[in-house]
C-alpha positions as CSV (number, residue, x, y, z in Angstrom):
1,X,-9.1,-223.3,-182.4
2,X,-9.8,-219.5,-181.7
3,X,-7.7,-216.4,-183.4
4,X,-8.0,-213.1,-183.6
5,X,-8.5,-212.1,-187.2
6,X,-6.1,-209.6,-189.2
7,X,-9.0,-209.5,-191.5
8,X,-11.8,-211.3,-193.4
9,X,-13.2,-210.5,-197.1
10,X,-16.6,-212.8,-197.5
11,X,-17.7,-210.6,-200.5
12,X,-20.8,-209.2,-199.2
13,X,-22.2,-206.5,-202.0
14,X,-21.6,-206.8,-205.9
15,X,-19.0,-205.1,-207.6
16,X,-18.6,-204.8,-211.1
17,X,-16.3,-206.6,-213.7
18,X,-12.8,-204.7,-213.5
19,X,-13.2,-202.7,-210.2
20,X,-12.7,-205.4,-207.6
21,X,-9.1,-204.3,-207.5
22,X,-9.2,-201.2,-206.0
23,X,-12.6,-201.7,-204.2
24,X,-12.8,-202.0,-200.4
25,X,-14.4,-205.0,-197.9
26,X,-17.3,-204.4,-195.8
27,X,-14.8,-203.5,-193.1
28,X,-12.9,-200.9,-195.0
29,X,-9.7,-202.8,-196.6
30,X,-8.7,-202.1,-199.6
31,X,-8.5,-205.1,-202.2
32,X,-5.3,-205.0,-204.3
33,X,-4.2,-207.5,-207.2
34,X,-4.1,-207.0,-211.0
35,X,-6.9,-207.4,-213.6
36,X,-5.7,-207.0,-217.2
37,X,-8.8,-208.0,-218.7
38,X,-11.6,-206.9,-216.3
39,X,-12.3,-210.7,-215.5
40,X,-13.0,-210.2,-211.9
41,X,-16.2,-209.3,-210.0
42,X,-18.3,-210.1,-207.1
43,X,-22.0,-211.4,-207.1
44,X,-23.9,-213.6,-205.2
45,X,-21.8,-213.1,-202.3
46,X,-18.7,-214.7,-203.8
47,X,-15.8,-213.1,-205.7
48,X,-16.1,-214.6,-209.8
49,X,-13.2,-215.1,-211.7
50,X,-14.0,-215.5,-215.5
51,X,-11.2,-217.1,-218.0
52,X,-9.0,-214.9,-219.1
53,X,-8.4,-214.3,-223.4
54,X,-4.9,-214.6,-222.6
55,X,-3.9,-217.1,-219.8
56,X,-1.0,-215.9,-217.5
57,X,0.1,-215.5,-214.3
58,X,0.1,-211.9,-212.8
59,X,-2.8,-210.7,-215.1
60,X,-6.0,-211.9,-212.8
61,X,-5.0,-211.9,-208.9
62,X,-7.1,-210.6,-206.0
63,X,-4.8,-209.6,-203.2
64,X,-4.2,-208.1,-199.4
65,X,-1.8,-206.5,-197.6
66,X,1.4,-206.6,-197.2
67,X,0.9,-208.5,-193.8
68,X,4.3,-209.0,-191.8
69,X,5.3,-212.7,-190.7
70,X,3.9,-213.8,-187.7
71,X,4.5,-217.5,-186.4
72,X,0.7,-218.6,-185.9
73,X,-0.7,-216.8,-188.6
74,X,-3.3,-218.3,-190.8
75,X,-4.7,-217.5,-194.1
76,X,-7.8,-219.4,-194.9
77,X,-9.4,-219.5,-198.2
78,X,-12.6,-221.0,-199.4
79,X,-13.5,-221.5,-203.6
80,X,-14.5,-223.4,-206.0
81,X,-11.8,-223.7,-208.8
82,X,-13.4,-223.3,-212.2
83,X,-11.7,-226.7,-213.5
84,X,-8.8,-228.3,-211.5
85,X,-8.1,-229.8,-214.9
86,X,-7.8,-226.1,-217.1
87,X,-5.1,-226.2,-219.4
88,X,-4.2,-225.0,-222.5
89,X,-5.3,-226.9,-225.7
90,X,-3.9,-226.3,-229.0
91,X,-5.3,-227.9,-232.4
92,X,-2.4,-231.0,-233.2
93,X,-1.8,-229.0,-236.5
94,X,-1.2,-225.1,-236.0
95,X,-2.4,-222.7,-239.0
96,X,1.0,-221.8,-239.8
97,X,1.7,-225.4,-240.1
98,X,-1.0,-225.9,-242.5
99,X,0.0,-223.1,-244.6
100,X,3.2,-224.4,-244.9
101,X,2.1,-227.5,-245.9
102,X,-0.4,-226.0,-248.1
103,X,1.8,-223.7,-250.1
104,X,5.1,-225.1,-249.6
105,X,6.7,-222.4,-248.0
106,X,9.4,-222.1,-246.0
107,X,9.3,-219.9,-243.4
108,X,12.3,-219.0,-241.0
109,X,12.7,-220.4,-238.2
110,X,13.1,-217.1,-236.2
111,X,9.7,-215.8,-237.1
112,X,7.8,-218.5,-235.6
113,X,7.3,-218.2,-231.8
114,X,6.2,-221.3,-229.2
115,X,2.9,-221.0,-228.1
116,X,2.9,-220.8,-224.3
117,X,1.3,-224.3,-222.7
118,X,-0.6,-223.7,-219.2
119,X,-1.0,-226.5,-216.9
120,X,-1.2,-224.9,-213.7
121,X,-4.4,-222.7,-213.3
122,X,-5.0,-221.6,-210.0
123,X,-2.8,-220.2,-207.0
124,X,-3.8,-219.6,-203.3
125,X,-1.4,-218.7,-200.4
126,X,1.0,-215.9,-199.1
127,X,2.9,-214.9,-201.8
128,X,6.1,-212.8,-202.6
129,X,3.9,-209.9,-204.2
130,X,0.5,-208.6,-204.9
131,X,1.0,-210.1,-208.6
132,X,3.6,-212.5,-209.4
133,X,4.2,-214.7,-212.3
134,X,6.2,-217.4,-210.4
135,X,3.5,-218.3,-207.5
136,X,5.5,-221.3,-206.1
137,X,8.7,-219.1,-206.1
138,X,8.9,-217.0,-202.8
139,X,6.2,-216.7,-200.4
140,X,4.1,-220.1,-199.4
141,X,1.6,-221.0,-201.9
142,X,-0.8,-223.7,-203.2
143,X,-1.2,-224.5,-207.1
144,X,-3.8,-226.3,-208.6
145,X,-2.3,-228.5,-211.6
146,X,-4.2,-230.4,-214.4
147,X,-3.6,-234.1,-214.1
148,X,-5.0,-235.5,-217.6
149,X,-7.4,-238.1,-216.7
150,X,-6.8,-237.7,-212.7
151,X,-8.6,-234.1,-213.3
152,X,-6.3,-232.2,-210.7
153,X,-3.5,-231.8,-208.5
154,X,-2.1,-229.9,-205.9
155,X,1.4,-228.4,-205.9
156,X,2.9,-226.8,-202.8
157,X,5.8,-224.5,-202.6
158,X,8.6,-226.1,-200.7
159,X,12.0,-224.6,-200.8
160,X,10.3,-222.3,-203.7
161,X,10.1,-225.1,-205.9
162,X,7.0,-227.7,-206.4
163,X,6.1,-230.0,-204.1
164,X,4.1,-232.6,-206.3
165,X,0.9,-233.7,-203.3
166,X,-2.5,-234.8,-203.8
167,X,-3.8,-236.3,-207.0
168,X,-7.1,-236.9,-208.5
169,X,-8.6,-234.0,-206.8
170,X,-12.5,-233.6,-207.8
171,X,-14.3,-230.4,-208.9
172,X,-15.9,-229.8,-205.5
173,X,-15.4,-226.7,-203.0
174,X,-12.0,-226.4,-201.2
175,X,-10.7,-224.9,-198.2
176,X,-7.1,-224.2,-198.1
177,X,-5.1,-223.3,-194.9
178,X,-1.5,-221.9,-194.9
179,X,-0.1,-221.4,-191.3
180,X,2.9,-219.4,-191.3
181,X,6.0,-220.3,-188.7
182,X,9.2,-218.4,-188.0
183,X,10.9,-220.2,-190.9
184,X,8.4,-221.6,-193.5
185,X,4.9,-222.5,-193.2
186,X,2.2,-226.0,-193.0
187,X,-0.2,-226.6,-195.8
188,X,-3.8,-227.7,-195.0
189,X,-6.9,-228.6,-196.9
190,X,-10.5,-230.1,-196.6
191,X,-13.4,-230.3,-199.2
192,X,-16.9,-232.2,-198.8
193,X,-18.0,-235.3,-196.5
194,X,-17.2,-238.6,-198.3
195,X,-13.8,-237.7,-200.0
196,X,-11.1,-239.8,-199.4
197,X,-8.5,-237.6,-200.1
198,X,-9.3,-234.7,-197.2
199,X,-11.9,-234.5,-194.5
200,X,-14.7,-232.1,-194.3
201,X,-15.1,-229.0,-192.0
202,X,-14.0,-228.7,-189.2
203,X,-11.7,-230.7,-190.0
204,X,-8.7,-230.6,-192.4
205,X,-5.6,-232.9,-193.7
206,X,-2.0,-231.6,-193.2
207,X,-0.9,-232.0,-196.5
208,X,3.2,-230.6,-196.6
209,X,5.6,-229.0,-194.6
210,X,7.8,-226.2,-196.5
211,X,10.8,-225.4,-194.0
212,X,12.0,-222.2,-195.7
213,X,11.2,-219.0,-196.2
214,X,11.9,-215.6,-194.1
215,X,9.7,-212.9,-196.2
216,X,9.1,-210.4,-193.8
217,X,6.2,-209.0,-196.0
218,X,3.9,-211.2,-197.5
219,X,0.6,-210.7,-199.7
220,X,-2.6,-213.5,-199.1
221,X,-4.5,-213.9,-202.0
222,X,-6.0,-215.6,-205.0
223,X,-5.1,-215.5,-208.7
224,X,-5.9,-217.6,-211.6
225,X,-3.5,-218.4,-214.9
226,X,-6.4,-220.4,-217.0
227,X,-9.9,-221.9,-216.9
228,X,-11.3,-224.3,-219.2
229,X,-10.4,-226.6,-221.9
230,X,-11.1,-227.4,-225.5
231,X,-13.4,-224.7,-225.7
232,X,-15.5,-225.2,-222.2
233,X,-15.6,-222.4,-220.0
234,X,-16.3,-222.1,-216.3
235,X,-15.9,-219.3,-213.4
236,X,-14.2,-219.6,-210.5
237,X,-15.8,-218.9,-207.2
238,X,-14.2,-217.4,-203.9
239,X,-16.4,-217.6,-201.1
240,X,-14.0,-216.2,-198.3
241,X,-10.5,-215.1,-197.6
242,X,-9.1,-214.4,-194.3
243,X,-6.3,-214.3,-192.2
244,X,-6.1,-214.5,-188.4
245,X,-3.5,-215.0,-185.6
246,X,-3.8,-218.2,-183.6
247,X,-1.7,-218.5,-180.7
248,X,-1.7,-222.2,-180.2
249,X,-0.1,-222.6,-183.5
250,X,2.5,-220.0,-182.6
251,X,5.2,-223.1,-181.8
252,X,7.1,-224.0,-184.9
253,X,5.5,-227.7,-185.0
254,X,2.0,-226.2,-185.1
255,X,-0.5,-229.0,-185.2
256,X,1.8,-231.7,-184.2
257,X,1.0,-234.6,-182.2
258,X,4.8,-235.8,-181.8
259,X,7.8,-233.4,-182.2
260,X,11.1,-232.5,-180.9
261,X,13.7,-230.2,-181.9
262,X,16.1,-233.1,-181.1
263,X,18.4,-230.1,-179.5
264,X,20.6,-230.0,-176.3
265,X,22.9,-232.0,-174.4
266,X,21.6,-234.9,-173.1
267,X,20.8,-238.6,-174.1
268,X,17.8,-238.2,-176.4
269,X,15.9,-240.8,-174.1
270,X,16.2,-238.4,-170.8
271,X,14.5,-235.6,-172.0
272,X,11.1,-236.4,-173.3
273,X,10.1,-235.0,-176.4
274,X,8.0,-231.8,-176.6
275,X,5.2,-233.8,-177.8
276,X,4.5,-237.6,-178.1
277,X,6.2,-238.8,-174.9
278,X,9.5,-240.4,-174.0
279,X,11.8,-241.7,-177.0
280,X,12.9,-245.3,-176.7
281,X,16.1,-245.8,-178.0
282,X,17.1,-249.3,-179.0
283,X,21.1,-250.0,-179.9
284,X,23.8,-247.7,-180.2
285,X,23.7,-244.1,-178.7
286,X,22.0,-241.1,-179.4
287,X,22.9,-237.9,-178.1
288,X,21.2,-234.3,-178.6
289,X,23.6,-231.3,-179.5
290,X,23.0,-228.0,-180.3
291,X,22.4,-228.6,-183.8
292,X,20.4,-232.1,-183.4
293,X,20.4,-235.5,-182.4
294,X,24.1,-237.0,-183.2
295,X,24.7,-241.1,-183.4
296,X,27.6,-243.1,-182.0
297,X,30.0,-244.7,-184.4
298,X,27.6,-247.9,-184.9
299,X,24.5,-246.0,-185.0
300,X,21.0,-245.6,-183.4
301,X,17.4,-246.0,-183.4
302,X,14.5,-243.8,-181.4
303,X,11.2,-244.8,-181.4
304,X,8.2,-242.5,-180.2
305,X,4.2,-243.2,-180.2
306,X,1.8,-240.0,-180.0
307,X,-1.0,-242.8,-179.7
308,X,-2.6,-242.1,-183.2
309,X,-1.5,-242.3,-186.3
310,X,0.5,-240.1,-188.2
311,X,-0.5,-238.5,-191.6
312,X,2.5,-236.3,-192.3
313,X,5.7,-236.7,-190.9
314,X,8.9,-234.2,-191.5
315,X,12.3,-234.1,-190.5
316,X,15.6,-232.2,-191.3
317,X,19.1,-233.8,-192.2
318,X,22.0,-232.5,-192.0
319,X,24.8,-234.0,-193.2
320,X,28.6,-233.9,-193.2
321,X,31.4,-234.2,-196.1
322,X,30.8,-238.0,-195.6
323,X,26.6,-238.3,-195.1
324,X,25.7,-241.1,-192.7
325,X,22.6,-243.1,-193.7
326,X,19.1,-242.0,-192.3
327,X,15.8,-243.8,-191.6
328,X,12.6,-242.8,-191.2
329,X,10.0,-245.4,-189.9
330,X,6.0,-244.9,-189.7
331,X,3.5,-247.2,-189.1
332,X,5.1,-248.8,-186.3
333,X,3.7,-251.6,-184.6
334,X,4.0,-254.8,-183.4
335,X,3.1,-256.3,-187.1
336,X,5.8,-254.3,-188.6
337,X,6.6,-250.9,-190.2
338,X,7.4,-248.7,-193.6
339,X,10.8,-248.0,-193.7
340,X,12.5,-245.3,-195.7
341,X,16.7,-245.2,-195.8
342,X,17.9,-242.1,-197.3
343,X,22.0,-242.4,-198.2
344,X,24.4,-240.9,-200.1
345,X,24.1,-243.9,-202.9
346,X,20.7,-243.3,-203.2
347,X,17.1,-244.4,-201.2
348,X,15.1,-247.5,-200.6
349,X,12.0,-248.1,-199.2
350,X,11.0,-251.1,-197.3
351,X,7.8,-252.8,-195.9
352,X,8.9,-254.6,-193.0
353,X,7.0,-257.7,-191.2
354,X,8.7,-259.1,-188.5
355,X,12.3,-260.4,-189.5
356,X,10.9,-260.0,-193.2
357,X,12.1,-257.1,-195.1
358,X,10.7,-256.8,-198.4
359,X,12.2,-254.0,-200.8
360,X,9.6,-251.9,-202.0
361,X,11.3,-249.1,-204.0
362,X,14.5,-247.8,-204.8
363,X,16.2,-244.6,-206.8
364,X,19.7,-243.3,-207.3
365,X,18.5,-240.3,-208.8
366,X,17.5,-238.9,-205.3
367,X,20.1,-238.7,-202.4
368,X,22.1,-237.4,-199.4
369,X,24.3,-234.9,-200.6
370,X,27.5,-233.9,-198.5
371,X,27.4,-230.4,-196.5
372,X,23.5,-230.1,-197.1
373,X,20.6,-229.6,-195.3
374,X,17.8,-232.0,-196.4
375,X,14.0,-231.9,-196.0
376,X,12.5,-235.3,-195.8
377,X,8.6,-235.9,-195.7
378,X,6.2,-238.5,-195.7
379,X,2.1,-238.0,-196.4
380,X,-0.1,-241.0,-195.4
381,X,-3.7,-240.9,-195.6
382,X,-3.7,-244.6,-194.5
383,X,-4.6,-246.1,-197.9
384,X,-1.8,-244.2,-199.7
385,X,1.5,-242.6,-198.8
386,X,3.7,-240.3,-200.7
387,X,7.6,-239.6,-199.7
388,X,9.7,-236.5,-200.7
389,X,13.4,-235.6,-199.9
390,X,13.5,-231.8,-200.4
391,X,10.1,-231.3,-201.9
392,X,10.8,-234.0,-204.9
393,X,8.6,-236.9,-204.7
394,X,10.8,-240.2,-204.0
395,X,10.7,-243.2,-206.3
396,X,8.0,-240.9,-209.0
397,X,5.2,-242.2,-207.6
398,X,2.5,-242.9,-204.7
399,X,2.1,-246.1,-202.8
400,X,-0.9,-248.0,-202.0
401,X,-1.1,-249.8,-198.7
402,X,-4.5,-252.0,-198.9
403,X,-3.4,-253.6,-195.6
404,X,-4.3,-250.0,-193.8
405,X,-2.1,-248.2,-191.2
406,X,-3.5,-248.0,-187.8
407,X,-0.3,-248.5,-186.2
408,X,0.6,-245.2,-184.4
409,X,4.4,-245.8,-183.8
410,X,7.4,-243.8,-185.7
411,X,11.2,-244.2,-185.6
412,X,14.2,-242.2,-186.8
413,X,17.5,-243.5,-187.1
414,X,20.9,-242.9,-188.2
415,X,23.9,-245.2,-188.7
416,X,26.8,-243.4,-188.3
417,X,28.0,-239.9,-187.1
418,X,27.9,-238.4,-190.3
419,X,24.5,-237.2,-190.4
420,X,22.7,-235.0,-187.6
421,X,18.7,-235.2,-187.5
422,X,16.6,-232.3,-186.1
423,X,13.3,-230.6,-185.9
424,X,11.2,-233.9,-186.3
425,X,7.2,-233.5,-186.4
426,X,4.4,-235.8,-186.9
427,X,0.9,-234.3,-187.5
428,X,-2.5,-236.5,-187.5
429,X,-4.1,-237.2,-190.6
430,X,-6.8,-234.6,-189.7
431,X,-6.9,-232.2,-187.5
432,X,-9.2,-229.5,-186.5
433,X,-9.4,-226.4,-188.7
434,X,-7.0,-223.5,-187.8
435,X,-9.6,-221.0,-188.3
436,X,-13.1,-220.6,-190.1
437,X,-14.2,-224.3,-189.3
438,X,-17.2,-223.9,-190.9
439,X,-17.9,-223.8,-194.8
440,X,-18.5,-220.3,-196.7
441,X,-19.8,-222.1,-199.7
442,X,-23.6,-222.7,-199.6
443,X,-24.3,-226.3,-197.9
444,X,-26.9,-228.5,-199.5
445,X,-29.6,-230.0,-197.1
446,X,-29.7,-233.6,-196.0
447,X,-32.0,-235.7,-197.4
448,X,-35.2,-237.0,-195.5
449,X,-37.5,-239.9,-196.0
450,X,-37.4,-242.4,-199.1
451,X,-40.1,-241.4,-201.7
452,X,-39.7,-244.2,-204.0
453,X,-37.1,-246.9,-204.4
454,X,-37.5,-248.4,-208.1
455,X,-36.0,-251.7,-209.5
456,X,-38.1,-251.9,-212.7
457,X,-39.2,-255.2,-211.6
458,X,-42.8,-254.2,-212.4
459,X,-41.5,-253.9,-216.3
460,X,-41.7,-256.9,-218.7
461,X,-38.5,-257.5,-220.9
462,X,-38.4,-255.5,-223.9
463,X,-41.6,-253.4,-222.9
464,X,-40.9,-249.7,-223.1
465,X,-40.6,-247.7,-220.0
466,X,-42.9,-244.6,-221.3
467,X,-46.3,-245.2,-220.4
468,X,-45.7,-247.7,-217.9
469,X,-46.2,-247.3,-214.1
470,X,-43.5,-248.7,-211.4
471,X,-43.1,-247.9,-207.7
472,X,-41.5,-244.3,-209.1
473,X,-44.5,-243.4,-210.8
474,X,-45.9,-243.4,-214.3
475,X,-43.1,-243.0,-216.7
476,X,-43.4,-240.3,-219.7
477,X,-40.8,-239.8,-222.7
478,X,-40.4,-236.2,-221.7
479,X,-37.9,-235.2,-224.5
480,X,-35.8,-237.1,-227.4
481,X,-36.8,-240.1,-229.7
482,X,-35.2,-243.0,-227.9
483,X,-36.2,-245.7,-225.8
484,X,-35.6,-247.2,-222.7
485,X,-36.7,-251.1,-222.3
486,X,-37.2,-253.4,-219.8
487,X,-34.2,-255.9,-219.4
488,X,-33.1,-258.8,-217.3
489,X,-32.5,-256.7,-213.6
490,X,-33.7,-253.6,-214.9
491,X,-34.4,-251.1,-217.7
492,X,-32.0,-251.0,-220.9
493,X,-31.1,-248.2,-223.4
494,X,-32.6,-249.6,-226.7
495,X,-29.2,-249.2,-228.4
496,X,-25.9,-251.0,-229.0
497,X,-22.4,-250.4,-230.7
498,X,-23.7,-250.5,-234.2
499,X,-26.7,-248.6,-233.0
500,X,-26.4,-245.4,-231.0
501,X,-29.3,-244.4,-228.9
502,X,-30.5,-241.1,-231.4
503,X,-29.5,-238.0,-229.2
504,X,-30.7,-236.8,-225.8
505,X,-33.5,-238.9,-224.2
506,X,-35.6,-238.1,-221.3
507,X,-37.5,-240.2,-219.1
508,X,-39.1,-238.6,-216.4
509,X,-42.0,-239.2,-213.5
510,X,-43.7,-236.5,-211.4
511,X,-41.7,-235.1,-208.6
512,X,-43.6,-234.6,-205.0
513,X,-41.0,-231.7,-203.6
514,X,-40.6,-228.7,-205.8
515,X,-37.7,-227.5,-203.9
516,X,-35.4,-230.4,-203.3
517,X,-34.6,-233.8,-204.6
518,X,-31.7,-236.5,-203.6
519,X,-31.6,-238.9,-206.4
520,X,-29.4,-242.0,-206.9
521,X,-29.4,-244.4,-209.7
522,X,-27.1,-247.9,-210.2
523,X,-26.2,-248.0,-213.9
524,X,-23.9,-250.6,-215.5
525,X,-21.9,-249.1,-218.6
526,X,-22.0,-251.1,-221.6
527,X,-19.6,-253.4,-222.8
528,X,-17.1,-254.8,-220.9
529,X,-13.9,-253.2,-221.8
530,X,-12.7,-250.3,-224.1
531,X,-12.2,-250.7,-227.2
532,X,-15.4,-252.4,-228.2
533,X,-16.8,-249.6,-229.5
534,X,-19.3,-249.0,-226.9
535,X,-19.8,-245.4,-225.5
536,X,-21.7,-244.7,-221.9
537,X,-23.9,-241.2,-221.7
538,X,-26.3,-242.2,-219.1
539,X,-27.4,-240.4,-215.7
540,X,-30.3,-237.9,-213.8
541,X,-32.3,-234.8,-214.7
542,X,-34.1,-232.8,-212.5
543,X,-36.7,-231.1,-214.9
544,X,-38.9,-228.2,-214.5
545,X,-40.4,-227.8,-217.8
546,X,-38.9,-227.9,-221.7
547,X,-37.0,-224.7,-221.2
548,X,-35.3,-225.5,-218.0
549,X,-33.7,-228.4,-216.4
550,X,-30.4,-230.1,-215.3
551,X,-28.4,-232.6,-216.4
552,X,-25.8,-235.3,-215.0
553,X,-24.3,-238.2,-216.6
554,X,-21.0,-240.1,-216.8
555,X,-19.1,-240.2,-219.8
556,X,-17.2,-243.1,-221.1
557,X,-15.8,-242.9,-224.7
558,X,-14.0,-245.7,-226.4
559,X,-11.2,-243.4,-227.4
560,X,-10.5,-242.1,-224.2
561,X,-8.6,-243.4,-221.1
562,X,-10.9,-242.7,-217.9
563,X,-14.4,-241.3,-217.7
564,X,-15.8,-237.9,-216.6
565,X,-19.0,-236.8,-215.2
566,X,-20.8,-234.1,-216.9
567,X,-23.3,-231.7,-216.2
568,X,-25.6,-229.5,-218.4
569,X,-27.9,-226.6,-218.4
570,X,-31.0,-225.6,-220.0
571,X,-32.1,-222.1,-218.3
572,X,-34.8,-220.3,-219.8
573,X,-34.5,-222.0,-222.9
574,X,-31.2,-221.4,-223.5
575,X,-28.5,-224.0,-223.8
576,X,-24.8,-224.1,-225.0
577,X,-22.8,-227.4,-224.8
578,X,-19.4,-225.0,-223.8
579,X,-21.3,-223.8,-220.6
580,X,-21.5,-227.8,-219.6
581,X,-19.5,-228.3,-216.5
582,X,-17.5,-231.8,-216.3
583,X,-14.8,-233.4,-213.8
584,X,-12.1,-236.1,-215.2
585,X,-13.2,-239.1,-212.9
586,X,-9.8,-241.8,-214.0
587,X,-10.9,-245.0,-213.0
588,X,-14.0,-244.4,-210.8
589,X,-16.6,-246.1,-213.2
590,X,-15.8,-249.0,-215.8
591,X,-16.9,-251.0,-218.5
592,X,-19.7,-253.3,-217.3
593,X,-19.3,-252.7,-213.9
594,X,-22.2,-251.3,-211.9
595,X,-21.7,-247.7,-210.3
596,X,-24.0,-245.6,-208.6
597,X,-24.5,-241.9,-209.6
598,X,-26.1,-239.6,-206.9
599,X,-27.7,-235.8,-207.5
600,X,-28.5,-233.9,-204.7
601,X,-30.5,-230.7,-205.8
602,X,-32.1,-227.7,-204.0
603,X,-33.6,-225.8,-207.0
604,X,-30.0,-223.5,-206.8
605,X,-27.4,-225.7,-206.5
606,X,-26.2,-229.5,-206.6
607,X,-23.5,-231.7,-205.6
608,X,-22.9,-235.3,-207.8
609,X,-21.4,-238.0,-206.4
610,X,-20.2,-241.5,-207.6
611,X,-20.6,-244.4,-205.4
612,X,-20.8,-242.1,-202.2
613,X,-18.0,-239.9,-203.3
614,X,-18.5,-236.2,-203.8
615,X,-17.5,-235.6,-207.3
616,X,-18.7,-232.1,-208.9
617,X,-20.7,-229.3,-207.0
618,X,-22.0,-226.2,-208.7
619,X,-25.0,-223.8,-208.7
620,X,-27.1,-222.4,-211.2
621,X,-25.8,-218.7,-210.7
622,X,-22.1,-220.1,-211.0
623,X,-23.0,-220.7,-214.7
624,X,-25.3,-218.2,-215.5
625,X,-25.5,-215.5,-213.2
626,X,-28.7,-214.3,-213.8
627,X,-30.3,-217.8,-213.5
628,X,-33.1,-218.3,-211.3
629,X,-34.2,-220.9,-209.0
630,X,-35.4,-224.1,-210.3
631,X,-38.8,-225.8,-209.4
632,X,-38.6,-229.5,-209.6
633,X,-41.7,-230.8,-211.2
634,X,-40.4,-234.2,-212.6
635,X,-37.2,-236.4,-212.1
636,X,-36.0,-239.0,-213.8
637,X,-33.4,-241.2,-216.1
638,X,-31.2,-239.7,-219.1
639,X,-29.0,-241.0,-222.2
640,X,-27.7,-238.1,-223.3
641,X,-25.6,-237.0,-226.2
642,X,-21.9,-235.9,-225.3
643,X,-19.8,-235.9,-228.1
644,X,-21.3,-239.6,-229.0
645,X,-24.4,-241.3,-227.8
646,X,-25.1,-244.4,-225.3
647,X,-25.0,-247.6,-226.4
648,X,-26.9,-249.6,-224.1
649,X,-26.6,-248.6,-220.3
650,X,-28.7,-250.7,-218.1
651,X,-30.1,-249.1,-215.1
652,X,-30.7,-251.3,-212.0
653,X,-32.1,-249.4,-209.4
654,X,-33.4,-245.9,-209.0
655,X,-34.2,-244.2,-205.5
656,X,-35.5,-240.6,-204.3
657,X,-35.4,-239.0,-201.3
658,X,-37.4,-235.7,-200.2
659,X,-35.8,-233.1,-198.0
660,X,-35.6,-233.4,-194.5
661,X,-38.0,-231.9,-192.7
662,X,-37.8,-228.6,-190.6
663,X,-39.1,-227.9,-187.2
664,X,-39.9,-224.3,-186.7
């Protein structure tokens, strides 16, 4: 898609902290917003937002405008949030409670103020003003919300309330797009290649429809509420903010591959849909009216097939004083379908296979209300789907379908004349980015030829790896007091639950290309289940010298449900544990199960992955703005110290690739 840029800000040219608000872009556009604590600056061609000492909305924001609402007007933001899991952390017992317990004093209730808790940490979108304290109320914005062990979750403004979208978003760069319509907006997102939740640019995933909103003036921008948790801190980086007018998206249905207003005066089957072909009506009658599709006394079912799977389905349901039950079906094919039924008594979800209808979900809490216009939508990536009524997630969870979802049909139905259907739209699971289809963040090169693939078969069981030559080269104990020993099928950290590894231990070999390394290691964390006393802390290291190296390791703790991937930085001899950057990984790896950790590093930035899924991305200058480029002299394995030590991880395979050769 092509569009006419309204403005672009790629943050070229440094701006000191505290002076970004009020500065101008290279084209002369003034940056507005608010920066109460002077934490917003520009360096290395990206906006930098540092943690606030006093977290809160409306204290740290960059904005532009105001801009006029126009159909097809697109906001595109490319950024790297500091921590999707950023949230307020307080000790279990406050200082006041400690003093009361120690002294036995009685403090009047009105003198104790409850401390605020912050779980929403980043907001992006078209806001109702340049500085807002409720970003999901008014305008059209997306908020990143901490999601406990699942790391991050997207909350989207829908009818000025939060619609809970993707969960399990990892700490990698994101591209967000908001497309305005005459009423409301549509949200899209993308990330790095290989993520199952979102595609990579130039494609984006349609996330949700906001059917409401007619603000004539909007302020595109980004704001941060809180960064970090339990003492850890890291900055957010914004690479691009821009607004463009895209004529192809100026229609109310934007990127839909099937859509219809369902209005008019003829039978629905007599008039083709705007997109998606002709309706096939089975049973009853379905007539277009000026307000939408109305069924006869016995109801109707109408089917449409856009020819490709649908990832986002949305419809408006207008009810009378006596609402008729409404049906929405998707993944409709010869083999069956999923079916959502909404009625005045509640909502039900069915899996239909031939003549068999299996109930899957039921709720009475959310239902069709009389004399109301409801927004109903379904988000489906082919493996998991969520259903929403007026922005509230039905049945309180998402649903997995291991059988996949390649059937392409959809169907709408109403079981009587008491409900009208209008403005149905079905979007593909991915579409071309509505603007700025190339990532604005620095992209790492793809790896080239393999340098070694080490299964450690040369090392006898029980023999120390340090000093031994394998297919990777001659190993040395570069740092630490621990040992890695030969073991069946690989090598093992010389430790157990009663005798953990004694602190950080690095085993490395010489590396051939100083400016690039692509490493993978297959590991099996110790133990077979939580509560056995085992701890997992192993991973990879890229090493320049004793004072400069980067570590990424997996973290499994006996006391914590879930895990994380962590990165540590020793730059110029300096290392602060609280500068470590990590991402929570839920159950991406488990006790006793093999998993593969990957690390691609070009001396300036890296992307780490788990079983091929990109999990963490950072540049050295994101953590230390003055950091220089590292020379990769050695690579290797690490048993790290991170709130505990490893108790016996097994490394099965260590593989390394050099950079892809570039032709002049």
